[in-house]
C-alpha positions as CSV (number, residue, x, y, z in Angstrom):
1,M,0.0,0.0,0.0
2,K,2.8,2.4,0.9
3,A,4.5,1.6,-2.5
4,L,1.3,2.4,-4.3
5,L,1.0,5.7,-2.4
6,N,4.6,6.6,-3.2
7,F,3.9,5.9,-6.9
8,A,0.8,8.1,-6.9
9,I,2.8,10.9,-5.2
10,I,5.5,10.6,-7.9
11,L,2.9,10.8,-10.6
12,L,1.3,13.9,-9.1
13,I,4.7,15.6,-8.8
14,G,5.5,14.7,-12.4
15,Y,2.2,16.0,-13.6
16,G,2.7,19.2,-11.7
17,V,6.2,19.6,-13.2
18,L,4.7,19.0,-16.7
19,L,2.0,21.7,-16.0
20,G,4.7,24.1,-14.9
21,L,6.8,23.5,-18.0
22,L,3.8,24.0,-20.2
23,W,3.0,27.3,-18.5
24,F,6.5,28.8,-18.7
25,F,7.6,27.5,-22.1
26,Q,4.5,28.0,-24.1
27,S,6.1,30.5,-26.4
28,R,8.6,27.8,-27.5
29,L,5.6,25.6,-28.6
30,I,4.1,28.5,-30.5
31,Y,6.9,30.3,-32.3
32,F,9.5,28.5,-34.5
33,P,11.5,31.3,-36.2
34,D,14.1,28.8,-37.6
35,I,13.6,25.6,-39.6
36,P,16.7,23.5,-39.3
37,G,18.0,22.3,-42.6
38,M,16.0,24.8,-44.7
39,Q,17.6,27.5,-46.8
40,S,17.4,30.9,-45.1
41,D,19.1,33.2,-47.6
42,A,16.6,32.8,-50.5
43,K,15.2,35.9,-52.0
44,P,12.6,36.8,-54.7
45,S,15.3,37.5,-57.3
46,D,16.2,33.8,-57.1
47,I,12.8,33.1,-58.9
48,G,13.1,36.1,-61.3
49,L,11.1,38.6,-59.3
50,A,12.3,42.2,-58.6
51,Y,11.8,43.3,-55.0
52,E,12.6,45.9,-52.4
53,D,14.1,45.3,-49.0
54,V,11.9,47.2,-46.6
55,S,12.6,48.3,-43.0
56,F,9.8,49.8,-40.9
57,R,9.0,50.6,-37.3
58,T,6.4,49.4,-34.9
59,S,4.5,51.4,-32.4
60,D,6.8,50.1,-29.6
61,S,9.9,51.1,-31.6
62,L,11.2,47.9,-33.1
63,T,12.6,47.7,-36.6
64,L,11.0,45.0,-38.7
65,H,12.2,43.6,-42.1
66,G,10.1,42.7,-45.1
67,W,10.0,42.6,-48.9
68,Y,7.9,44.5,-51.3
69,I,7.5,42.6,-54.6
70,P,5.7,44.6,-57.2
71,A,3.6,43.0,-59.9
72,D,3.3,44.1,-63.5
73,S,0.0,46.2,-63.8
74,P,-1.1,45.2,-60.3
75,R,-4.7,44.9,-59.4
76,G,-3.8,45.5,-55.8
77,V,-1.4,44.6,-53.0
78,L,-1.5,41.5,-50.8
79,L,-0.3,42.0,-47.2
80,F,1.1,38.5,-46.3
81,M,1.2,37.3,-42.7
82,H,3.0,33.9,-42.6
83,G,2.8,31.0,-40.3
84,N,4.6,30.3,-37.1
85,A,7.5,28.3,-38.5
86,G,10.3,29.9,-40.6
87,N,10.5,33.3,-42.1
88,I,9.8,35.2,-45.3
89,T,12.7,33.4,-47.1
90,H,10.6,30.2,-47.0
91,R,7.6,31.7,-48.8
92,L,8.8,32.1,-52.3
93,D,6.3,29.6,-53.8
94,S,3.4,31.6,-52.4
95,I,4.9,34.9,-53.5
96,A,5.2,33.6,-57.1
97,L,1.6,32.5,-57.1
98,F,0.3,35.8,-55.9
99,N,2.5,37.6,-58.4
100,Q,0.9,35.5,-61.2
101,L,-2.5,36.8,-59.9
102,K,-1.3,40.4,-60.6
103,L,-0.9,41.2,-56.9
104,S,2.0,43.1,-55.6
105,V,3.1,41.4,-52.3
106,F,4.3,43.0,-49.0
107,I,5.5,40.2,-46.8
108,F,7.3,40.8,-43.5
109,D,8.8,38.9,-40.6
110,Y,7.3,39.2,-37.1
111,R,9.5,40.5,-34.3
112,G,12.1,37.8,-33.5
113,Y,11.8,36.3,-37.0
114,G,14.3,36.6,-39.8
115,A,16.0,40.0,-39.8
116,S,13.4,41.6,-37.6
117,E,14.2,42.8,-34.1
118,G,12.7,41.7,-30.8
119,R,11.1,38.6,-29.4
120,P,7.7,37.3,-30.6
121,S,4.6,37.6,-28.5
122,E,0.9,37.7,-29.3
123,P,0.4,41.4,-28.7
124,G,3.7,42.0,-30.6
125,T,2.6,40.1,-33.7
126,Y,-0.6,42.3,-33.8
127,R,1.5,45.4,-33.5
128,D,3.8,44.1,-36.3
129,A,0.8,43.6,-38.6
130,E,-0.5,47.1,-37.8
131,A,2.9,48.6,-38.6
132,A,3.0,46.8,-41.9
133,W,-0.5,48.1,-42.7
134,R,0.7,51.7,-41.8
135,H,3.7,51.2,-44.1
136,L,1.4,50.5,-47.0
137,V,-1.3,53.2,-46.4
138,E,0.9,56.0,-44.9
139,D,4.4,55.5,-46.4
140,R,3.4,54.1,-49.8
141,K,0.1,56.0,-49.9
142,L,-1.9,52.9,-51.1
143,P,-5.7,53.0,-50.8
144,A,-7.0,50.7,-48.1
145,G,-9.5,49.5,-50.6
146,R,-6.8,48.0,-52.8
147,I,-5.2,46.0,-50.0
148,V,-6.0,42.3,-49.5
149,L,-5.0,40.7,-46.2
150,F,-3.7,37.2,-46.3
151,G,-2.8,34.9,-43.4
152,R,-1.7,31.3,-43.3
153,S,-2.0,29.2,-40.1
154,L,-0.9,31.4,-37.2
155,G,-0.8,34.3,-39.7
156,A,-4.5,33.9,-40.3
157,A,-5.2,34.9,-36.7
158,V,-2.9,37.9,-37.1
159,A,-4.6,38.9,-40.4
160,A,-8.1,38.5,-39.0
161,Q,-7.2,40.6,-36.0
162,L,-5.9,43.3,-38.3
163,A,-9.1,43.1,-40.3
164,T,-11.1,44.1,-37.2
165,R,-9.2,47.4,-37.0
166,T,-8.8,48.3,-40.7
167,R,-10.9,48.5,-43.9
168,P,-9.1,46.1,-46.4
169,A,-10.6,45.1,-49.7
170,A,-10.8,41.5,-48.6
171,L,-9.4,38.9,-46.1
172,I,-8.1,35.4,-47.0
173,V,-7.4,33.0,-44.2
174,E,-5.7,29.7,-45.1
175,S,-5.2,26.6,-42.9
176,A,-6.4,28.5,-39.9
177,F,-7.3,27.4,-36.4
178,T,-10.2,28.7,-34.4
179,S,-7.9,29.5,-31.4
180,V,-4.8,28.3,-29.7
181,P,-6.7,26.7,-26.8
182,D,-8.9,24.9,-29.3
183,I,-5.9,23.4,-31.2
184,A,-4.0,22.7,-28.0
185,A,-6.9,20.7,-26.6
186,R,-6.5,18.3,-29.5
187,Y,-2.8,17.6,-28.8
188,Y,-2.7,17.9,-25.0
189,W,-6.1,16.4,-24.2
190,Y,-4.7,15.0,-20.9
191,L,-3.9,18.5,-19.7
192,P,-6.1,21.5,-18.6
193,V,-4.8,23.5,-21.5
194,R,-7.7,26.0,-21.6
195,S,-6.9,27.1,-18.1
196,L,-3.2,27.1,-18.7
197,A,-3.2,28.9,-22.1
198,R,-1.3,32.2,-22.2
199,F,-2.0,32.6,-25.9
200,D,-5.3,33.0,-27.6
201,Y,-5.0,34.0,-31.3
202,G,-8.7,33.7,-31.6
203,T,-9.3,33.6,-35.3
204,K,-12.9,32.6,-35.0
205,S,-13.7,35.4,-32.6
206,Y,-12.0,38.0,-34.8
207,I,-13.8,36.7,-37.9
208,K,-17.1,37.5,-36.2
209,K,-16.1,41.2,-36.1
210,I,-14.9,41.8,-39.7
211,S,-16.9,43.6,-42.3
212,C,-14.9,42.8,-45.5
213,P,-15.3,39.9,-47.9
214,L,-13.8,36.7,-46.6
215,L,-12.3,33.6,-48.3
216,V,-11.6,30.6,-46.0
217,V,-9.1,28.1,-47.4
218,H,-8.6,24.7,-45.8
219,S,-7.8,21.0,-46.6
220,P,-9.6,18.0,-45.2
221,D,-6.1,16.3,-45.4
222,D,-4.5,18.9,-43.1
223,E,-2.6,16.8,-40.5
224,I,-1.9,19.7,-38.1
225,I,-5.1,21.8,-38.0
226,Q,-8.3,19.8,-38.5
227,F,-10.7,20.7,-41.3
228,A,-13.4,21.4,-38.7
229,H,-11.5,24.5,-37.7
230,G,-11.9,26.0,-41.2
231,E,-15.5,25.0,-41.3
232,A,-16.1,26.7,-37.9
233,I,-14.4,29.9,-39.0
234,F,-16.5,30.0,-42.1
235,A,-19.7,29.4,-40.2
236,A,-18.9,32.2,-37.8
237,A,-18.4,34.8,-40.6
238,A,-21.0,37.0,-42.1
239,E,-21.6,37.4,-45.8
240,P,-20.0,38.0,-48.2
241,K,-17.9,34.9,-47.7
242,S,-16.5,31.9,-49.8
243,F,-14.8,28.6,-49.0
244,L,-12.0,26.9,-51.0
245,R,-11.4,23.2,-50.3
246,L,-7.8,22.3,-50.8
247,R,-6.1,18.9,-51.3
248,G,-3.0,17.9,-49.5
249,S,-1.1,18.6,-46.2
250,H,-1.0,21.7,-44.0
251,N,2.1,23.1,-45.5
252,E,1.7,22.0,-49.1
253,G,-2.1,22.1,-49.7
254,F,-1.9,25.2,-51.9
255,I,0.7,23.5,-54.1
256,S,-1.1,20.1,-54.2
257,T,-4.3,21.7,-55.2
258,G,-2.6,23.2,-58.3
259,S,-4.6,25.4,-60.7
260,A,-7.8,25.0,-58.8
261,Y,-6.2,27.0,-56.0
262,T,-5.1,29.9,-58.3
263,D,-8.3,29.8,-60.3
264,S,-10.4,30.1,-57.1
265,L,-8.3,32.9,-55.7
266,R,-8.5,34.7,-59.1
267,A,-12.3,34.4,-59.0
268,F,-12.5,35.8,-55.5
269,L,-10.3,38.7,-56.4
270,D,-12.2,39.4,-59.6
271,K,-15.3,39.7,-57.5
272,H,-14.1,41.8,-54.6
273,L,-11.0,43.7,-55.7
């Protein structure tokens, strides 16, 4: 009986230590600025696209880095908020697709990513997106009605939050989760993650507040963020809204879907931009 009691005590202590680690090291489970083994010095000129290196300041005085890739005879500008892993050098495939759709692209790295200063945080990523928006409308004098917000995965939450505070032409969220607690509950079902969560990134709650046209993009084959998240985000949105069903994995669905992806984006842009 004593041995059983000691075993139970050890389990409780171990469980408590696990909860403590989860509380203190959550940011390391959210943000992955580097992808080991992947090229980190790629640039748009490697795929034949002219670009500008851009530095701009946030409201809390950090300098961020981004690229502005102009399209020929652009129909508008896409403000690109990438996912939680890697930096802008890993997004050339997407940049090329948007360029083909006659969209100039402004893509930037969050604080702590790539060549941007600082350390990532949820409020910080929101400030970063707002600073990128200001760069377009104040520094480049671009009309808000010609800017499309695009966010993939974690970036979808950042883009949706920005859409609640601005008046873009449209918002596209791709491979998005409803919130961090919702997605964490799937992976850590044995822990009280909703009580422990220090991050929210509540895409679904932000979507309820936007007033611009919305395109939700998701794949039933997404192995990281369940298709139900995309469906829930779409259901929460008001009209006008559209849904694009991808094929393939979380990170490569837009590639696996091929021309159906670009054709659907083109139709959405033709309608709303």
